C-alpha positions, -999 to +999 in steps of 0.1 A: +461+272+252+455+283+249+360+467+119+349+489+105+317+510+110+304+504+075+273+483+069+276+445+066+280+434+030+263+402+017+276+382-012+250+370-036+262+339-054+241+313-072+251+277-063+277+264-087+285+230-102+318+220-086+324+194-113+321+219-141+343+245-124+370+226-105+399+251-102+436+243-108+443+245-070+434+223-041+398+232-029+410+236+007+428+268-004+395+283-014+379+272+018+404+292+039+404+330+046+424+356+065+404+368+096+411+404+104+398+416+138+387+453+138+376+476+166+358+508+156+375+509+121+410+500+133+426+466+126+436+449+159+450+416+148+450+390+121+443+352+122+430+325+100+396+309+095+379+285+072+344+277+060+325+248+075+288+239+068+261+217+082+245+194+057+208+185+057+194+150+055+187+156+018+223+166+012+217+203+009+237+229+029+220+241+061+242+267+077+277+279+066+301+291+094+333+308+096+354+286+119+382+301+138+397+304+173+380+321+202+410+342+208+411+354+172+376+370+176+380+382+212+417+388+217+418+365+248+414+328+258+380+313+265+363+320+299+385+350+308+365+379+321+381+403+298+366+429+274+366+418+238+393+434+217+372+439+186+336+443+173+338+428+138+359+407+115+369+411+079+371+380+057+374+373+020+356+350-005+366+339-040+338+347-064+348+324-092+365+291-091+381+296-125+394+331-117+415+332-086+420+370-088+383+375-084+377+378-047+361+403-024+364+413+013+334+414+035+327+425+071+307+406+097+297+419+131+306+398+161+279+411+185+243+422+182+228+455+195+226+439+230+264+432+229+256+394+228+280+373+206+267+363+172+291+334+172+287+300+189+312+278+207+312+243+221+288+236+249+305+203+259+340+218+260+338+254+273+376+258+273+378+249+236+395+276+216+369+274+188+341+296+176+317+293+146+303+325+132+272+319+111+274+335+077+243+353+063+222+330+042+230+350+011+268+347+016+278+315-001+315+304-003+324+284-034+336+254-013+332+244+023+343+217+047+316+194+060+315+166+085+324+141+057+358+158+054+365+147+090+359+111+084+379+096+055+396+062+056+431+075+062+446+060+094+460+088+116+490+080+137+519+099+154+545+110+128+519+112+101+522+145+082+499+174+094+494+204+072+483+239+084+467+263+059+471+299+070+487+333+068+518+335+090+524+372+100+499+381+073+522+367+046+504+350+017+497+352-021+477+385-020+471+385-057+451+353-056+443+352-019+458+318-014+471+306+020+505+291+029+505+253+034+530+245+062+535+208+070+548+192+101+539+159+119+515+147+145+534+146+178+510+129+202+485+100+200+457+115+180+430+092+195+440+102+230+428+135+244+459+154+254+457+162+291+420+154+290+410+180+264+399+170+229+432+181+215+465+167+201+498+182+193+516+188+161+553+193+156+554+223+132+569+257+128+538+279+130+537+316+135+513+344+146+486+348+121+481+311+117+457+307+147+425+292+134+441+273+105+425+241+093+447+212+100+447+184+074+462+150+070+471+146+033+480+113+017+492+109-019+499+075-034+500+045-011+485+051+024+473+030+054+435+029+057+415+027+089+409-010+084+446-017+082+448-023+045+470-003+022+453+017-005+463+042-031+449+077-041+449+112-028+431+118+005+426+150+025+412+146+060+402+175+083+418+168+117+409+200+135+418+236+140+451+250+150+451+270+182+484+280+198+520+271+206+529+260+242+557+278+259+577+264+288+599+282+313+634+269+318+664+280+337+692+296+316+721+303+340+747+327+327+784+322+333+783+348+361+754+329+378+774+297+378+804+314+393+784+331+420+761+301+426+731+324+422+696+313+412+695+310+374+673+333+354+642+318+338+635+320+301+604+313+280+611+286+254+590+275+224+589+237+219+578+242+182+547+222+191+511+233+185+477+225+200+450+213+176+414+211+188+399+181+172+374+183+144+348+165+165+345+197+186+337+217+155+311+191+144+295+192+179+292+230+180+278+232+144+253+204+150+239+221+181+233+254+162+199+265+152+196+297+132 
């Protein structure tokens, strides 16, 4: 599964009352951002990220992170001895909940002056395609995911809908900076670690640019709860972070191959499946972080 040389800009926003400024869109749309990887002022690639925060014992926010994939910020899979592809990322924040056209782009460095990464990853699962980049204390998104969003009482099973919020091939509502919601289904047992990694698969048509998308289970109306009872309401549950699409090699003999009994050629084939690193990995990495 598997940037620009300008100074870093900080966003100064006073905490807002969510109840008084609930927008007309789902809050998760405002928790998601494109992630543009830059190297020396030149854009290298584009992915997706979302805002995740630790919560203190008193209920206040501790640290806010940009959550995305390891390969989105480095250009390669975890643990490969390869030079990073970029030096900073560009992300965007909405400045007002009631005005979706009021947003701004900001740049964040990925490494300090000693070339050490400023982002953190999972210590328990070093192959996890996840990084958390702490945002400056002054940079406050309007809405963030927290650990409570990973709990919920929605029973998650195979065939349950799974929704990815992202920017396929950089396509999205640029006027309002709103992501595309693409929905598929959970394709493996979500409580079983696929091949021993804390992942599961989704059956969805995802495209480049959606790496790092938050993956949600969304229930509207009657749904099955974790205690086996049926309940009603609208529930959003953060299941994890989308990583990549597996590709298999299969033989694809041509008519000439069959006539000549030659070895068939091999062809890469997408299964239209995607790896999702479970939300528990995000929670673990965030909880181990100390500013």
